[in-house]
Backbone bond lengths (Angstrom), bond angles and torsions (degrees), N, CA, C in turn:
res aa  C-N    CA-C-N  psi(-1)  N-CA   C-N-CA  omega(-1)  CA-C   N-CA-C  phi
1 M - - - 1.440 - - 1.523 110.92 -
2 N 1.344 116.82 -44.73 1.459 119.63 -178.94 1.516 111.31 -60.29
3 K 1.338 115.58 -41.77 1.451 119.98 -179.80 1.529 110.77 -63.33
4 D 1.321 116.36 -36.92 1.458 120.53 178.94 1.523 111.71 -66.00
5 V 1.321 116.78 -42.33 1.466 121.08 179.38 1.525 110.12 -62.92
6 V 1.318 115.92 -46.72 1.468 120.24 179.92 1.524 110.23 -63.04
7 S 1.325 117.55 -41.52 1.471 120.79 179.02 1.518 110.98 -61.91
8 Q 1.319 117.63 -39.94 1.464 120.67 178.73 1.525 111.64 -65.45
9 V 1.327 117.22 -42.59 1.467 120.60 179.74 1.526 110.31 -65.76
10 V 1.330 117.24 -45.20 1.464 120.93 179.55 1.530 110.33 -63.41
11 A 1.323 117.53 -40.75 1.467 120.69 178.53 1.522 110.70 -64.65
12 F 1.325 117.40 -40.00 1.467 120.33 177.57 1.521 111.30 -63.35
13 L 1.331 116.79 -44.86 1.469 119.70 179.50 1.529 110.99 -64.54
14 S 1.317 117.04 -37.95 1.466 120.11 177.68 1.531 110.36 -64.68
15 A 1.324 116.51 -43.20 1.458 120.06 178.44 1.529 111.26 -64.41
16 A 1.325 116.73 -39.82 1.462 120.59 178.14 1.524 110.49 -64.14
17 M 1.345 116.58 -39.87 1.462 120.15 178.10 1.530 110.75 -62.36
18 M 1.334 116.98 -42.86 1.462 120.04 179.10 1.521 111.96 -67.51
19 F 1.339 116.79 -39.82 1.458 120.14 178.38 1.519 111.45 -63.24
20 L 1.328 115.94 -45.14 1.471 119.13 178.44 1.523 110.82 -64.26
21 G 1.329 117.43 -33.22 1.460 120.59 176.97 1.513 112.12 -63.66
22 T 1.336 117.05 -36.08 1.469 119.45 178.28 1.525 111.62 -69.09
23 L 1.308 116.94 -22.65 1.467 121.40 177.06 1.527 112.13 -91.87
24 N 1.334 116.48 7.51 1.469 123.22 -176.34 1.525 112.37 59.62
25 I 1.314 115.80 33.15 1.462 121.25 173.66 1.522 106.19 -107.04
26 H 1.311 115.27 115.90 1.463 120.07 -176.43 1.521 109.94 -122.58
27 F 1.304 115.13 132.53 1.457 122.01 172.39 1.523 106.69 -113.04
28 E 1.320 116.19 126.06 1.460 118.72 -177.29 1.521 112.36 -65.42
29 W 1.311 117.45 -27.11 1.456 120.74 -178.33 1.523 112.17 -84.37
30 L 1.333 117.86 -15.05 1.462 120.71 -179.02 1.524 109.39 -95.34
31 T 1.319 114.44 88.26 1.461 120.73 179.71 1.525 108.62 -123.80
32 K 1.305 115.56 171.57 1.469 119.84 178.34 1.530 110.30 -60.68
33 D 1.334 116.67 -39.61 1.473 120.03 179.25 1.527 111.88 -65.49
34 S 1.346 117.10 -40.81 1.464 119.10 179.87 1.530 111.07 -68.65
35 I 1.321 117.55 -34.30 1.461 120.65 177.04 1.523 110.35 -67.31
36 N 1.325 117.65 -42.91 1.469 120.68 177.42 1.525 111.35 -63.69
37 A 1.329 116.61 -39.33 1.465 120.27 177.73 1.530 110.30 -64.45
38 F 1.330 116.50 -38.76 1.460 119.91 176.76 1.527 110.63 -63.04
39 G 1.323 116.65 -37.49 1.459 120.52 176.99 1.520 112.01 -61.13
40 V 1.320 116.66 -40.44 1.469 121.04 178.03 1.526 110.35 -65.42
41 V 1.331 116.24 -43.79 1.469 120.28 179.12 1.526 110.34 -64.57
42 L 1.317 117.55 -40.71 1.460 120.97 178.83 1.528 111.33 -64.04
43 T 1.324 117.22 -40.09 1.466 121.23 176.65 1.527 110.36 -61.32
44 A 1.315 116.23 -45.44 1.469 120.48 179.32 1.523 111.04 -64.98
45 A 1.324 117.88 -38.20 1.466 121.28 179.55 1.520 111.13 -65.85
46 I 1.327 117.44 -40.21 1.461 120.48 178.36 1.526 109.87 -65.32
47 A 1.325 116.70 -44.16 1.472 120.39 178.48 1.528 110.74 -62.45
48 L 1.318 117.32 -41.00 1.465 120.99 178.06 1.522 110.62 -63.50
49 G 1.318 116.95 -43.44 1.461 120.40 179.09 1.516 112.26 -60.82
50 I 1.328 116.82 -43.44 1.464 120.50 178.72 1.522 110.83 -64.16
51 T 1.316 116.79 -42.11 1.468 121.34 179.15 1.525 111.15 -64.59
52 L 1.328 117.07 -45.59 1.465 120.06 179.50 1.523 111.77 -63.93
53 Y 1.320 116.83 -37.33 1.462 120.05 177.28 1.531 110.36 -64.56
54 G 1.315 116.81 -42.26 1.461 120.46 177.57 1.514 112.14 -62.16
55 I 1.313 116.51 -43.41 1.466 120.61 177.83 1.521 110.17 -62.29
56 Y 1.319 116.57 -44.44 1.465 120.54 179.47 1.525 110.78 -59.98
57 K 1.339 116.18 -47.65 1.466 119.56 -177.30 1.530 111.74 -66.28
58 N 1.324 117.62 -35.43 1.460 120.35 -176.45 1.524 113.98 -82.34
59 H 1.314 117.27 -29.58 1.461 119.50 -173.18 1.525 114.18 -111.18
60 F 1.297 117.62 -21.95 1.458 119.88 -175.10 1.528 110.37 -127.70
61 G 1.306 116.14 54.66 1.463 120.31 178.45 1.514 109.93 -75.32
62 F 1.308 117.19 106.43 1.460 121.00 -175.89 1.525 113.17 -97.07
63 T 1.300 117.93 -7.58 1.456 119.64 -178.30 1.524 110.07 -75.81
64 Q 1.302 115.19 160.10 1.458 120.26 179.25 1.527 110.71 -62.76
65 K 1.315 116.27 -38.73 1.466 120.46 179.14 1.527 110.49 -62.10
66 A 1.331 117.03 -41.95 1.463 120.63 179.57 1.523 111.02 -65.31
67 K 1.326 116.58 -38.94 1.469 119.67 178.82 1.524 110.98 -65.69
68 Q 1.333 116.37 -40.22 1.459 119.97 178.06 1.523 111.25 -65.41
69 Q 1.317 115.53 -40.79 1.462 119.67 179.73 1.524 110.61 -65.10
70 K 1.321 117.05 -41.15 1.456 120.40 179.21 1.527 110.73 -64.62
71 A 1.325 117.20 -41.29 1.469 120.77 178.28 1.529 110.37 -63.48
72 W 1.336 117.31 -41.51 1.456 121.00 179.08 1.522 110.88 -64.54
73 L 1.332 116.91 -42.13 1.460 120.52 179.08 1.526 111.27 -62.75
74 K 1.330 116.89 -40.12 1.472 119.97 177.85 1.527 110.23 -65.26
75 K 1.333 116.25 -41.49 1.458 120.91 -179.60 1.522 111.66 -63.37
76 E 1.305 116.32 -37.39 1.471 121.58 -179.37 1.520 112.41 -82.94
77 G 1.332 116.61 -4.70 1.461 120.72 179.63 1.518 113.68 74.52
78 K 1.292 117.63 24.39 1.456 121.37 -178.77 1.516 113.27 -102.61
79 L 1.310 115.58 3.53 1.459 118.52 179.74 1.500 110.64 -122.72
């Protein structure tokens, strides 16, 4: 899924670059290399977000259900 999202964003930016080129609007920073680099950064950002969410859910469960589950795990000796 992450790869698909990144591919769609990179394809959109590439299409926008080509469209602007047909209008003789050129941005020196908007090149194929900069779009590919943005794709790499976007992939890393998505992976970081998923990892941070996992850490948050596993270590900082603030809901009542999470507190009950943690207490049960301690009682059963599984934590």
